[in-house]
mmCIF file of the C-alpha atoms, coordinates in Angstrom:
data_MODEL
# 
_entry.id   MODEL 
# 
loop_
_atom_site.group_PDB 
_atom_site.id 
_atom_site.type_symbol 
_atom_site.label_atom_id 
_atom_site.label_alt_id 
_atom_site.label_comp_id 
_atom_site.label_asym_id 
_atom_site.label_entity_id 
_atom_site.label_seq_id 
_atom_site.pdbx_PDB_ins_code 
_atom_site.Cartn_x 
_atom_site.Cartn_y 
_atom_site.Cartn_z 
_atom_site.occupancy 
_atom_site.B_iso_or_equiv 
_atom_site.pdbx_formal_charge 
_atom_site.auth_seq_id 
_atom_site.auth_comp_id 
_atom_site.auth_asym_id 
_atom_site.auth_atom_id 
_atom_site.pdbx_PDB_model_num 
ATOM 1   C CA . MET A 1 1   ? 0.356   -0.034 -0.086  1.00 0.00 ? 1   MET A CA 1 
ATOM 2   C CA . ILE A 1 2   ? 2.643   2.172  1.111   1.00 0.00 ? 2   ILE A CA 1 
ATOM 3   C CA . ALA A 1 3   ? 6.608   1.842  -0.133  1.00 0.00 ? 3   ALA A CA 1 
ATOM 4   C CA . VAL A 1 4   ? 8.890   4.273  0.788   1.00 0.00 ? 4   VAL A CA 1 
ATOM 5   C CA . ARG A 1 5   ? 12.846  4.294  0.012   1.00 0.00 ? 5   ARG A CA 1 
ATOM 6   C CA . GLY A 1 6   ? 15.772  6.719  0.863   1.00 0.00 ? 6   GLY A CA 1 
ATOM 7   C CA . LEU A 1 7   ? 13.236  9.122  1.570   1.00 0.00 ? 7   LEU A CA 1 
ATOM 8   C CA . ALA A 1 8   ? 14.764  12.870 2.738   1.00 0.00 ? 8   ALA A CA 1 
ATOM 9   C CA . HIS A 1 9   ? 12.778  16.292 2.453   1.00 0.00 ? 9   HIS A CA 1 
ATOM 10  C CA . ARG A 1 10  ? 14.291  19.846 2.949   1.00 0.00 ? 10  ARG A CA 1 
ATOM 11  C CA . TYR A 1 11  ? 13.198  23.238 3.677   1.00 0.00 ? 11  TYR A CA 1 
ATOM 12  C CA . GLY A 1 12  ? 15.874  25.069 2.173   1.00 0.00 ? 12  GLY A CA 1 
ATOM 13  C CA . GLU A 1 13  ? 19.197  24.048 3.649   1.00 0.00 ? 13  GLU A CA 1 
ATOM 14  C CA . GLN A 1 14  ? 17.151  22.330 6.866   1.00 0.00 ? 14  GLN A CA 1 
ATOM 15  C CA . GLN A 1 15  ? 16.402  18.600 7.076   1.00 0.00 ? 15  GLN A CA 1 
ATOM 16  C CA . ALA A 1 16  ? 12.887  17.840 7.793   1.00 0.00 ? 16  ALA A CA 1 
ATOM 17  C CA . LEU A 1 17  ? 12.604  14.479 7.406   1.00 0.00 ? 17  LEU A CA 1 
ATOM 18  C CA . ARG A 1 18  ? 15.217  11.238 6.610   1.00 0.00 ? 18  ARG A CA 1 
ATOM 19  C CA . LEU A 1 19  ? 13.504  7.982  6.307   1.00 0.00 ? 19  LEU A CA 1 
ATOM 20  C CA . ALA A 1 20  ? 15.332  5.027  4.390   1.00 0.00 ? 20  ALA A CA 1 
ATOM 21  C CA . GLU A 1 21  ? 12.385  2.761  4.402   1.00 0.00 ? 21  GLU A CA 1 
ATOM 22  C CA . TRP A 1 22  ? 8.747   2.054  5.636   1.00 0.00 ? 22  TRP A CA 1 
ATOM 23  C CA . LYS A 1 23  ? 5.959   -0.477 4.048   1.00 0.00 ? 23  LYS A CA 1 
ATOM 24  C CA . VAL A 1 24  ? 2.795   -0.583 5.025   1.00 0.00 ? 24  VAL A CA 1 
ATOM 25  C CA . ALA A 1 25  ? 0.459   -3.156 3.812   1.00 0.00 ? 25  ALA A CA 1 
ATOM 26  C CA . GLN A 1 26  ? -3.156  -2.316 2.730   1.00 0.00 ? 26  GLN A CA 1 
ATOM 27  C CA . GLY A 1 27  ? -5.682  -2.245 5.903   1.00 0.00 ? 27  GLY A CA 1 
ATOM 28  C CA . GLU A 1 28  ? -3.067  -2.135 8.437   1.00 0.00 ? 28  GLU A CA 1 
ATOM 29  C CA . ARG A 1 29  ? -3.218  0.224  11.444  1.00 0.00 ? 29  ARG A CA 1 
ATOM 30  C CA . TRP A 1 30  ? 0.245   2.974  12.027  1.00 0.00 ? 30  TRP A CA 1 
ATOM 31  C CA . LEU A 1 31  ? 0.589   5.243  14.606  1.00 0.00 ? 31  LEU A CA 1 
ATOM 32  C CA . VAL A 1 32  ? 3.883   7.467  13.482  1.00 0.00 ? 32  VAL A CA 1 
ATOM 33  C CA . LEU A 1 33  ? 5.635   8.987  16.718  1.00 0.00 ? 33  LEU A CA 1 
ATOM 34  C CA . GLY A 1 34  ? 7.704   11.499 17.243  1.00 0.00 ? 34  GLY A CA 1 
ATOM 35  C CA . PRO A 1 35  ? 8.254   14.964 19.035  1.00 0.00 ? 35  PRO A CA 1 
ATOM 36  C CA . SER A 1 36  ? 7.342   18.387 17.362  1.00 0.00 ? 36  SER A CA 1 
ATOM 37  C CA . GLY A 1 37  ? 9.244   19.127 14.471  1.00 0.00 ? 37  GLY A CA 1 
ATOM 38  C CA . CYS A 1 38  ? 11.023  15.608 13.485  1.00 0.00 ? 38  CYS A CA 1 
ATOM 39  C CA . GLY A 1 39  ? 8.654   15.090 10.349  1.00 0.00 ? 39  GLY A CA 1 
ATOM 40  C CA . LYS A 1 40  ? 5.835   13.630 11.177  1.00 0.00 ? 40  LYS A CA 1 
ATOM 41  C CA . THR A 1 41  ? 3.236   16.748 9.470   1.00 0.00 ? 41  THR A CA 1 
ATOM 42  C CA . THR A 1 42  ? 5.982   16.106 6.392   1.00 0.00 ? 42  THR A CA 1 
ATOM 43  C CA . LEU A 1 43  ? 5.610   12.450 5.965   1.00 0.00 ? 43  LEU A CA 1 
ATOM 44  C CA . LEU A 1 44  ? 1.744   12.694 5.722   1.00 0.00 ? 44  LEU A CA 1 
ATOM 45  C CA . HIS A 1 45  ? 2.097   15.279 3.225   1.00 0.00 ? 45  HIS A CA 1 
ATOM 46  C CA . VAL A 1 46  ? 4.781   13.320 0.787   1.00 0.00 ? 46  VAL A CA 1 
ATOM 47  C CA . VAL A 1 47  ? 2.600   9.745  1.009   1.00 0.00 ? 47  VAL A CA 1 
ATOM 48  C CA . ALA A 1 48  ? -0.848  12.492 0.326   1.00 0.00 ? 48  ALA A CA 1 
ATOM 49  C CA . GLY A 1 49  ? 0.802   14.134 -2.514  1.00 0.00 ? 49  GLY A CA 1 
ATOM 50  C CA . LEU A 1 50  ? 0.833   17.072 -1.479  1.00 0.00 ? 50  LEU A CA 1 
ATOM 51  C CA . ILE A 1 51  ? 4.466   17.882 -1.590  1.00 0.00 ? 51  ILE A CA 1 
ATOM 52  C CA . HIS A 1 52  ? 7.326   16.147 -3.587  1.00 0.00 ? 52  HIS A CA 1 
ATOM 53  C CA . PRO A 1 53  ? 10.432  15.111 -1.391  1.00 0.00 ? 53  PRO A CA 1 
ATOM 54  C CA . SER A 1 54  ? 14.066  16.269 -2.076  1.00 0.00 ? 54  SER A CA 1 
ATOM 55  C CA . GLU A 1 55  ? 14.766  12.455 -2.409  1.00 0.00 ? 55  GLU A CA 1 
ATOM 56  C CA . GLY A 1 56  ? 13.582  9.194  -2.786  1.00 0.00 ? 56  GLY A CA 1 
ATOM 57  C CA . GLU A 1 57  ? 11.186  7.510  -3.890  1.00 0.00 ? 57  GLU A CA 1 
ATOM 58  C CA . VAL A 1 58  ? 6.898   7.329  -3.108  1.00 0.00 ? 58  VAL A CA 1 
ATOM 59  C CA . GLU A 1 59  ? 4.737   4.255  -4.252  1.00 0.00 ? 59  GLU A CA 1 
ATOM 60  C CA . VAL A 1 60  ? 1.225   4.491  -2.344  1.00 0.00 ? 60  VAL A CA 1 
ATOM 61  C CA . ALA A 1 61  ? -1.488  2.542  -3.725  1.00 0.00 ? 61  ALA A CA 1 
ATOM 62  C CA . GLY A 1 62  ? 0.390   1.418  -6.905  1.00 0.00 ? 62  GLY A CA 1 
ATOM 63  C CA . GLU A 1 63  ? 1.241   4.705  -7.962  1.00 0.00 ? 63  GLU A CA 1 
ATOM 64  C CA . GLN A 1 64  ? 4.843   5.961  -8.092  1.00 0.00 ? 64  GLN A CA 1 
ATOM 65  C CA . LEU A 1 65  ? 4.278   9.988  -6.685  1.00 0.00 ? 65  LEU A CA 1 
ATOM 66  C CA . GLN A 1 66  ? 7.262   11.021 -8.263  1.00 0.00 ? 66  GLN A CA 1 
ATOM 67  C CA . LYS A 1 67  ? 5.750   10.586 -11.551 1.00 0.00 ? 67  LYS A CA 1 
ATOM 68  C CA . LEU A 1 68  ? 2.398   12.641 -10.810 1.00 0.00 ? 68  LEU A CA 1 
ATOM 69  C CA . ASP A 1 69  ? 2.451   16.005 -11.021 1.00 0.00 ? 69  ASP A CA 1 
ATOM 70  C CA . GLY A 1 70  ? -0.308  19.094 -11.263 1.00 0.00 ? 70  GLY A CA 1 
ATOM 71  C CA . ALA A 1 71  ? -4.067  17.818 -12.144 1.00 0.00 ? 71  ALA A CA 1 
ATOM 72  C CA . ARG A 1 72  ? -2.934  13.874 -12.156 1.00 0.00 ? 72  ARG A CA 1 
ATOM 73  C CA . MET A 1 73  ? -1.789  14.071 -8.883  1.00 0.00 ? 73  MET A CA 1 
ATOM 74  C CA . ASP A 1 74  ? -4.343  16.209 -7.588  1.00 0.00 ? 74  ASP A CA 1 
ATOM 75  C CA . ARG A 1 75  ? -6.738  13.166 -9.492  1.00 0.00 ? 75  ARG A CA 1 
ATOM 76  C CA . TRP A 1 76  ? -5.207  10.807 -7.695  1.00 0.00 ? 76  TRP A CA 1 
ATOM 77  C CA . ARG A 1 77  ? -5.126  12.450 -3.953  1.00 0.00 ? 77  ARG A CA 1 
ATOM 78  C CA . ALA A 1 78  ? -8.724  13.332 -4.590  1.00 0.00 ? 78  ALA A CA 1 
ATOM 79  C CA . THR A 1 79  ? -9.631  9.629  -5.446  1.00 0.00 ? 79  THR A CA 1 
ATOM 80  C CA . THR A 1 80  ? -7.399  7.977  -3.214  1.00 0.00 ? 80  THR A CA 1 
ATOM 81  C CA . VAL A 1 81  ? -6.935  9.574  0.231   1.00 0.00 ? 81  VAL A CA 1 
ATOM 82  C CA . GLY A 1 82  ? -8.647  10.949 2.508   1.00 0.00 ? 82  GLY A CA 1 
ATOM 83  C CA . ILE A 1 83  ? -7.061  13.407 4.925   1.00 0.00 ? 83  ILE A CA 1 
ATOM 84  C CA . VAL A 1 84  ? -7.829  14.751 8.595   1.00 0.00 ? 84  VAL A CA 1 
ATOM 85  C CA . LEU A 1 85  ? -5.579  17.828 9.260   1.00 0.00 ? 85  LEU A CA 1 
ATOM 86  C CA . GLN A 1 86  ? -5.303  19.189 12.660  1.00 0.00 ? 86  GLN A CA 1 
ATOM 87  C CA . ALA A 1 87  ? -6.796  22.269 10.996  1.00 0.00 ? 87  ALA A CA 1 
ATOM 88  C CA . LEU A 1 88  ? -9.935  21.053 10.215  1.00 0.00 ? 88  LEU A CA 1 
ATOM 89  C CA . HIS A 1 89  ? -10.154 23.365 7.301   1.00 0.00 ? 89  HIS A CA 1 
ATOM 90  C CA . LEU A 1 90  ? -14.094 23.089 6.914   1.00 0.00 ? 90  LEU A CA 1 
ATOM 91  C CA . VAL A 1 91  ? -15.458 25.649 4.593   1.00 0.00 ? 91  VAL A CA 1 
ATOM 92  C CA . LYS A 1 92  ? -17.464 28.046 7.151   1.00 0.00 ? 92  LYS A CA 1 
ATOM 93  C CA . HIS A 1 93  ? -19.834 29.475 4.453   1.00 0.00 ? 93  HIS A CA 1 
ATOM 94  C CA . LEU A 1 94  ? -21.079 26.422 3.174   1.00 0.00 ? 94  LEU A CA 1 
ATOM 95  C CA . ASN A 1 95  ? -23.151 23.759 5.406   1.00 0.00 ? 95  ASN A CA 1 
ATOM 96  C CA . VAL A 1 96  ? -21.933 20.157 6.571   1.00 0.00 ? 96  VAL A CA 1 
ATOM 97  C CA . ARG A 1 97  ? -23.809 18.384 3.266   1.00 0.00 ? 97  ARG A CA 1 
ATOM 98  C CA . ASP A 1 98  ? -22.207 20.634 0.869   1.00 0.00 ? 98  ASP A CA 1 
ATOM 99  C CA . ASN A 1 99  ? -18.306 20.529 2.442   1.00 0.00 ? 99  ASN A CA 1 
ATOM 100 C CA . LEU A 1 100 ? -19.106 16.539 1.772   1.00 0.00 ? 100 LEU A CA 1 
ATOM 101 C CA . ARG A 1 101 ? -20.599 17.625 -1.328  1.00 0.00 ? 101 ARG A CA 1 
ATOM 102 C CA . LEU A 1 102 ? -17.163 19.719 -2.237  1.00 0.00 ? 102 LEU A CA 1 
ATOM 103 C CA . ALA A 1 103 ? -15.297 16.634 -1.729  1.00 0.00 ? 103 ALA A CA 1 
ATOM 104 C CA . GLN A 1 104 ? -16.907 14.706 -4.160  1.00 0.00 ? 104 GLN A CA 1 
ATOM 105 C CA . TYR A 1 105 ? -17.153 17.667 -6.562  1.00 0.00 ? 105 TYR A CA 1 
ATOM 106 C CA . LEU A 1 106 ? -12.957 17.811 -6.402  1.00 0.00 ? 106 LEU A CA 1 
ATOM 107 C CA . ALA A 1 107 ? -12.672 14.125 -6.716  1.00 0.00 ? 107 ALA A CA 1 
ATOM 108 C CA . LYS A 1 108 ? -15.278 14.445 -9.930  1.00 0.00 ? 108 LYS A CA 1 
ATOM 109 C CA . ALA A 1 109 ? -17.439 11.909 -8.395  1.00 0.00 ? 109 ALA A CA 1 
ATOM 110 C CA . PRO A 1 110 ? -20.959 11.897 -8.748  1.00 0.00 ? 110 PRO A CA 1 
ATOM 111 C CA . GLN A 1 111 ? -23.066 14.174 -6.609  1.00 0.00 ? 111 GLN A CA 1 
ATOM 112 C CA . ASP A 1 112 ? -23.961 11.295 -3.797  1.00 0.00 ? 112 ASP A CA 1 
ATOM 113 C CA . ASP A 1 113 ? -26.277 11.909 -1.009  1.00 0.00 ? 113 ASP A CA 1 
ATOM 114 C CA . GLN A 1 114 ? -27.182 8.834  0.052   1.00 0.00 ? 114 GLN A CA 1 
ATOM 115 C CA . ARG A 1 115 ? -23.457 8.360  0.385   1.00 0.00 ? 115 ARG A CA 1 
ATOM 116 C CA . ILE A 1 116 ? -22.687 11.749 2.316   1.00 0.00 ? 116 ILE A CA 1 
ATOM 117 C CA . ASP A 1 117 ? -25.523 11.022 4.401   1.00 0.00 ? 117 ASP A CA 1 
ATOM 118 C CA . ASP A 1 118 ? -24.289 7.350  5.235   1.00 0.00 ? 118 ASP A CA 1 
ATOM 119 C CA . ALA A 1 119 ? -20.988 8.951  6.388   1.00 0.00 ? 119 ALA A CA 1 
ATOM 120 C CA . LEU A 1 120 ? -22.476 11.562 8.611   1.00 0.00 ? 120 LEU A CA 1 
ATOM 121 C CA . GLY A 1 121 ? -24.937 9.184  10.355  1.00 0.00 ? 121 GLY A CA 1 
ATOM 122 C CA . ALA A 1 122 ? -22.066 6.549  10.943  1.00 0.00 ? 122 ALA A CA 1 
ATOM 123 C CA . LEU A 1 123 ? -19.825 9.668  12.566  1.00 0.00 ? 123 LEU A CA 1 
ATOM 124 C CA . GLY A 1 124 ? -23.629 10.836 14.564  1.00 0.00 ? 124 GLY A CA 1 
ATOM 125 C CA . VAL A 1 125 ? -23.730 14.290 13.195  1.00 0.00 ? 125 VAL A CA 1 
ATOM 126 C CA . GLY A 1 126 ? -26.420 13.358 10.221  1.00 0.00 ? 126 GLY A CA 1 
ATOM 127 C CA . ALA A 1 127 ? -28.626 15.734 12.390  1.00 0.00 ? 127 ALA A CA 1 
ATOM 128 C CA . LYS A 1 128 ? -26.396 18.389 11.674  1.00 0.00 ? 128 LYS A CA 1 
ATOM 129 C CA . SER A 1 129 ? -26.052 18.351 7.710   1.00 0.00 ? 129 SER A CA 1 
ATOM 130 C CA . ALA A 1 130 ? -28.056 21.674 7.053   1.00 0.00 ? 130 ALA A CA 1 
ATOM 131 C CA . ARG A 1 131 ? -25.849 23.576 9.743   1.00 0.00 ? 131 ARG A CA 1 
ATOM 132 C CA . ARG A 1 132 ? -22.212 25.279 9.021   1.00 0.00 ? 132 ARG A CA 1 
ATOM 133 C CA . PRO A 1 133 ? -19.113 24.545 10.889  1.00 0.00 ? 133 PRO A CA 1 
ATOM 134 C CA . GLY A 1 134 ? -19.481 27.740 12.954  1.00 0.00 ? 134 GLY A CA 1 
ATOM 135 C CA . GLU A 1 135 ? -22.546 26.357 14.652  1.00 0.00 ? 135 GLU A CA 1 
ATOM 136 C CA . LEU A 1 136 ? -20.997 23.221 15.553  1.00 0.00 ? 136 LEU A CA 1 
ATOM 137 C CA . SER A 1 137 ? -19.073 22.057 18.647  1.00 0.00 ? 137 SER A CA 1 
ATOM 138 C CA . GLN A 1 138 ? -15.572 21.226 17.959  1.00 0.00 ? 138 GLN A CA 1 
ATOM 139 C CA . GLY A 1 139 ? -16.534 17.756 18.391  1.00 0.00 ? 139 GLY A CA 1 
ATOM 140 C CA . GLU A 1 140 ? -18.761 17.998 15.907  1.00 0.00 ? 140 GLU A CA 1 
ATOM 141 C CA . GLN A 1 141 ? -16.729 19.843 13.452  1.00 0.00 ? 141 GLN A CA 1 
ATOM 142 C CA . GLN A 1 142 ? -14.064 16.648 14.036  1.00 0.00 ? 142 GLN A CA 1 
ATOM 143 C CA . ARG A 1 143 ? -16.676 14.439 12.787  1.00 0.00 ? 143 ARG A CA 1 
ATOM 144 C CA . VAL A 1 144 ? -17.282 16.323 9.848   1.00 0.00 ? 144 VAL A CA 1 
ATOM 145 C CA . ALA A 1 145 ? -14.158 16.439 9.264   1.00 0.00 ? 145 ALA A CA 1 
ATOM 146 C CA . ILE A 1 146 ? -13.685 12.582 9.401   1.00 0.00 ? 146 ILE A CA 1 
ATOM 147 C CA . ALA A 1 147 ? -17.089 11.892 7.555   1.00 0.00 ? 147 ALA A CA 1 
ATOM 148 C CA . ARG A 1 148 ? -15.535 14.572 4.433   1.00 0.00 ? 148 ARG A CA 1 
ATOM 149 C CA . ALA A 1 149 ? -12.581 12.339 4.837   1.00 0.00 ? 149 ALA A CA 1 
ATOM 150 C CA . VAL A 1 150 ? -13.754 8.927  3.790   1.00 0.00 ? 150 VAL A CA 1 
ATOM 151 C CA . VAL A 1 151 ? -16.843 10.084 1.829   1.00 0.00 ? 151 VAL A CA 1 
ATOM 152 C CA . ASN A 1 152 ? -15.119 8.968  -1.400  1.00 0.00 ? 152 ASN A CA 1 
ATOM 153 C CA . ARG A 1 153 ? -14.209 5.906  0.662   1.00 0.00 ? 153 ARG A CA 1 
ATOM 154 C CA . PRO A 1 154 ? -10.121 6.323  -0.058  1.00 0.00 ? 154 PRO A CA 1 
ATOM 155 C CA . LYS A 1 155 ? -7.721  3.630  -0.043  1.00 0.00 ? 155 LYS A CA 1 
ATOM 156 C CA . LEU A 1 156 ? -5.533  5.617  2.142   1.00 0.00 ? 156 LEU A CA 1 
ATOM 157 C CA . LEU A 1 157 ? -7.243  7.933  5.427   1.00 0.00 ? 157 LEU A CA 1 
ATOM 158 C CA . LEU A 1 158 ? -4.509  10.120 6.956   1.00 0.00 ? 158 LEU A CA 1 
ATOM 159 C CA . ALA A 1 159 ? -4.746  12.006 10.181  1.00 0.00 ? 159 ALA A CA 1 
ATOM 160 C CA . ASP A 1 160 ? -2.271  14.626 11.917  1.00 0.00 ? 160 ASP A CA 1 
ATOM 161 C CA . GLU A 1 161 ? -2.160  15.194 15.302  1.00 0.00 ? 161 GLU A CA 1 
ATOM 162 C CA . PRO A 1 162 ? -6.006  14.232 15.711  1.00 0.00 ? 162 PRO A CA 1 
ATOM 163 C CA . THR A 1 163 ? -6.123  14.263 19.542  1.00 0.00 ? 163 THR A CA 1 
ATOM 164 C CA . ALA A 1 164 ? -4.047  17.550 19.720  1.00 0.00 ? 164 ALA A CA 1 
ATOM 165 C CA . ASN A 1 165 ? -5.667  19.844 22.501  1.00 0.00 ? 165 ASN A CA 1 
ATOM 166 C CA . LEU A 1 166 ? -8.266  16.550 23.760  1.00 0.00 ? 166 LEU A CA 1 
ATOM 167 C CA . ASP A 1 167 ? -9.108  15.105 26.815  1.00 0.00 ? 167 ASP A CA 1 
ATOM 168 C CA . ASP A 1 168 ? -8.670  11.651 27.821  1.00 0.00 ? 168 ASP A CA 1 
ATOM 169 C CA . ALA A 1 169 ? -11.381 10.489 26.370  1.00 0.00 ? 169 ALA A CA 1 
ATOM 170 C CA . ALA A 1 170 ? -11.936 12.567 23.458  1.00 0.00 ? 170 ALA A CA 1 
ATOM 171 C CA . ALA A 1 171 ? -8.619  11.757 22.350  1.00 0.00 ? 171 ALA A CA 1 
ATOM 172 C CA . ALA A 1 172 ? -9.536  8.215  22.448  1.00 0.00 ? 172 ALA A CA 1 
ATOM 173 C CA . ARG A 1 173 ? -13.044 8.387  20.837  1.00 0.00 ? 173 ARG A CA 1 
ATOM 174 C CA . VAL A 1 174 ? -11.192 10.270 17.827  1.00 0.00 ? 174 VAL A CA 1 
ATOM 175 C CA . VAL A 1 175 ? -9.078  7.143  17.755  1.00 0.00 ? 175 VAL A CA 1 
ATOM 176 C CA . ASP A 1 176 ? -11.686 5.289  17.722  1.00 0.00 ? 176 ASP A CA 1 
ATOM 177 C CA . LEU A 1 177 ? -13.789 6.739  15.131  1.00 0.00 ? 177 LEU A CA 1 
ATOM 178 C CA . LEU A 1 178 ? -10.763 7.281  12.742  1.00 0.00 ? 178 LEU A CA 1 
ATOM 179 C CA . SER A 1 179 ? -10.461 3.330  13.170  1.00 0.00 ? 179 SER A CA 1 
ATOM 180 C CA . GLU A 1 180 ? -13.808 2.102  12.884  1.00 0.00 ? 180 GLU A CA 1 
ATOM 181 C CA . GLN A 1 181 ? -13.909 4.329  9.490   1.00 0.00 ? 181 GLN A CA 1 
ATOM 182 C CA . ALA A 1 182 ? -10.974 3.039  8.061   1.00 0.00 ? 182 ALA A CA 1 
ATOM 183 C CA . ALA A 1 183 ? -12.354 -0.305 8.905   1.00 0.00 ? 183 ALA A CA 1 
ATOM 184 C CA . ARG A 1 184 ? -15.905 0.404  7.405   1.00 0.00 ? 184 ARG A CA 1 
ATOM 185 C CA . HIS A 1 185 ? -14.221 1.390  4.464   1.00 0.00 ? 185 HIS A CA 1 
ATOM 186 C CA . GLY A 1 186 ? -11.439 -1.210 3.864   1.00 0.00 ? 186 GLY A CA 1 
ATOM 187 C CA . ALA A 1 187 ? -8.778  1.745  3.777   1.00 0.00 ? 187 ALA A CA 1 
ATOM 188 C CA . THR A 1 188 ? -5.048  1.766  5.358   1.00 0.00 ? 188 THR A CA 1 
ATOM 189 C CA . LEU A 1 189 ? -5.062  4.027  8.520   1.00 0.00 ? 189 LEU A CA 1 
ATOM 190 C CA . VAL A 1 190 ? -2.029  5.958  9.521   1.00 0.00 ? 190 VAL A CA 1 
ATOM 191 C CA . VAL A 1 191 ? -2.049  8.687  12.018  1.00 0.00 ? 191 VAL A CA 1 
ATOM 192 C CA . ALA A 1 192 ? 0.816   11.259 13.289  1.00 0.00 ? 192 ALA A CA 1 
ATOM 193 C CA . THR A 1 193 ? 0.935   12.184 17.118  1.00 0.00 ? 193 THR A CA 1 
ATOM 194 C CA . HIS A 1 194 ? 2.831   13.062 19.789  1.00 0.00 ? 194 HIS A CA 1 
ATOM 195 C CA . ASP A 1 195 ? 0.223   11.683 22.038  1.00 0.00 ? 195 ASP A CA 1 
ATOM 196 C CA . ALA A 1 196 ? 1.787   9.117  24.042  1.00 0.00 ? 196 ALA A CA 1 
ATOM 197 C CA . ARG A 1 197 ? -1.456  8.055  25.061  1.00 0.00 ? 197 ARG A CA 1 
ATOM 198 C CA . VAL A 1 198 ? -2.831  6.827  22.143  1.00 0.00 ? 198 VAL A CA 1 
ATOM 199 C CA . LYS A 1 199 ? -0.203  3.959  21.432  1.00 0.00 ? 199 LYS A CA 1 
ATOM 200 C CA . GLY A 1 200 ? -2.296  1.491  22.929  1.00 0.00 ? 200 GLY A CA 1 
ATOM 201 C CA . LYS A 1 201 ? -4.626  1.257  20.042  1.00 0.00 ? 201 LYS A CA 1 
ATOM 202 C CA . PHE A 1 202 ? -2.143  0.756  17.375  1.00 0.00 ? 202 PHE A CA 1 
ATOM 203 C CA . ARG A 1 203 ? 0.095   -2.314 17.136  1.00 0.00 ? 203 ARG A CA 1 
ATOM 204 C CA . GLU A 1 204 ? 2.354   -1.475 14.063  1.00 0.00 ? 204 GLU A CA 1 
ATOM 205 C CA . ARG A 1 205 ? 4.287   1.974  14.952  1.00 0.00 ? 205 ARG A CA 1 
ATOM 206 C CA . LEU A 1 206 ? 7.105   4.243  13.442  1.00 0.00 ? 206 LEU A CA 1 
ATOM 207 C CA . GLU A 1 207 ? 9.022   6.242  15.389  1.00 0.00 ? 207 GLU A CA 1 
ATOM 208 C CA . LEU A 1 208 ? 10.819  9.149  13.900  1.00 0.00 ? 208 LEU A CA 1 
# 
């Protein structure tokens, strides 16, 4: 599912990430651990095709990402990867349903309200579909962001620091939700965090 070889990335003269090798099988659940600044977010951005690394080869879901660019990369990402970022990036002037419709539009997928209802319902926010993000609690916004990430049934689900600033119970629930949704859609899950509280929920770990 993911194969990384000789990976390195630099921002100017500063090295942000170095990883000799990493292999992830389809359907596995991985935790990427390490302190702030160790390259966790950079790694997620690389495997999502958001940035091209300075060095190395990255293959995800059968595609060699260094060979994709521009519109081809955007199309691949929209149909293959679901991302939950630390800043949720919900479009504040759109209601919940339209935020998920936008994800379908960007993937050039048919507008499928039933799939949207299924995703929102599975995460317990189906009754909030007509509300805008600003009318939701932080926990509800996070659930909507997860629903948006899985609405196109991606092969790979990525989450960057999803438990930051959450209490113990909320942190555990978010990780459970991500795992449940990955299993429901047959997706590989990779969670990047410095939060040691969630270690026990993952068998596979990569420490940077």
